[in-house]
N, C-alpha and C positions, 0 to 999 in steps of 0.2 A: 242729915249731916247738911248746914245750913250752906243756900250759894254761896255766902260771902266768904265762909270755913273752908268751900273748895276752891273759891279762887287763889287763896291765901295758901294754901297746900299745892294746888299746882304752881303758883308761882316760884316757891320754894324751889320745887323740884326741878325747873326750869334753869334760876339760878346755880344751881348745886350743877347740872349736867353740862352748864357754860364754864363753869370757873374753872382756872389750872387747877384744881385739886382733883374735882370730882370728873374732869373730862381727862385725864391725865391715862386713869386707867378704862376710858372709854373709847376714846378716839385713837391712839396710838397704839401701837402693836406693841407686843412686847418682846419679841423677834421677826427679824425679817432676812428676806434671801435679794442678794444683787446677782444678776448672773450678767456674765460675758460670753456670748457667742461667738469664735471664730467664725470667719466665712469659709464657706465648702472650699476643699481642696483634694487633690486628685492624689491617691495612692498607688503606685503602683506594685504589680506582683511579687517584686523584691525589695519592697520597701517598709521600715517601717512608722509610725507615728508616734510624737509623744506629745505631754504637755508636763509642762514642769511650774510649779509657784515656788516661789520664796517669799517670806515675810521680811523686809527690810527695815520694819521698825524697831528702835533702840530702846534698848531699858533707858526709864528715865531715874535721873539722880536725883531732881528736884522733888524735893518735899515742901510742900504747900501747909498743911494743916496739920502736920504731924505724923502723917501716917507713911505707912510706905506705900507707894504707886505701885498699881499695877503691874504684872509683866507683860510684856507684849505678848499676844495670843491674835492669831488668825483659825477661823475654824468654816470648810465648806466641802464641797467635793467637785472631781473631775471625771467624767463624761463622754464620750462619743458616741456619735450616731450616723449612719447611713440614711439613704431615701427610705429605708422602710421603718425607721425607727431607733430609740436607743440599740447602743450595740452594749450586751452585757449589762452588770449592774454599775451604778456610780463608785468612785472610790471616797472614800473620807480621808479627810486630812484634820489635822489639829497643828498648827507650826509655832514654834515661840520665836525669838528674833533669828534672824540667819537662819534658819532652818528652811531646806528645802524638800519637797517632794514630786516625784517623778512617777507618771503614770504612762506606760505604752501600750501603742497596739499594732501589730505585725500586720500585715494586709489578709494572713489564714484566719488571723481572729476577726475580722472585718466584716466579715458576711456578705462579703462583694462576689460577683462572679466574672468572668474573664483573668483579663493581664488587667485590668483597673480599672478603680471604682473611686466615689467620690465620697468624703466623709466631713462632718464635722465636729469638732469639740467645743467644749462649755466646763466653764468654770464657775463655781457659783459660790458666793461668799456669804456666808450666815452670821449675821449682826444681831446685838442683842440691845435695846434700850437702857439694862440694868448694867449692863458690864461698861466699864472706861477704860478695858484694854487697849493698848495702842496697834496698831493694824496699819499695815500699808504693804501690800502683794502686789508683786510684781509676776509676769507669768508671761509663756511662749508656748507655743504649737510648730515643733519640727520635724519634716520628715527628712529620713535619713536611709542609705542603702543597708541592708540586714546582712550583707557580709563584709563589706570595708568599712562601714559606718562614716561612712561622706556622706554629708549635711547635703540635702538640696534643698530645701525652702526652711525659713524662720520667720515665724508672723509672730508680732511681742506688743505688749499693752503693758500698762501699770495703773492700777488703782486703787488708791488712797483712801483708805477709811479709817478715822482718826476716832469719829465715834458716830453715835446717830444725828441726824441734822433736824432739832429740834428747836421750837421756837424758846427763846429764853424766858425763863419764869421766875417768880420773884423766889430770890432765897438762894438762886444757884450761881 
């Protein structure tokens, strides 16, 4: 192979790799996870912790291209951890519009010793570059008395995810 032909093939490969068509499959992942980790909170021996998530995205009635828009959907996991690491397995969720998922952690299941221990909650939201389903996730962590159900603590946050944040490409 001549040196000239080698340069031509190399230049073409470089152009393909940095073009929007070639780069789309090599630079951007097809799915990714966004994590929200709550600050550590104390959990007493008579308490239960819970994390609740809700998809507040509404179904769209606007049809731009003559096709039915995708229904709202959020997918992810909810988990707890203590100073020794994860407590049990993460609980998966897939939520349509205005659907809730709550995961509870009683003190006895937290792997804590004594009358009080520290825990952390985590919500992981999985998104895809191929899915255009609207997702607007609101979530909270609370602790409450296991007998009377009186709430002791509420920490909340919202995470709005409409779609992947990608550069605008021609034709989109």
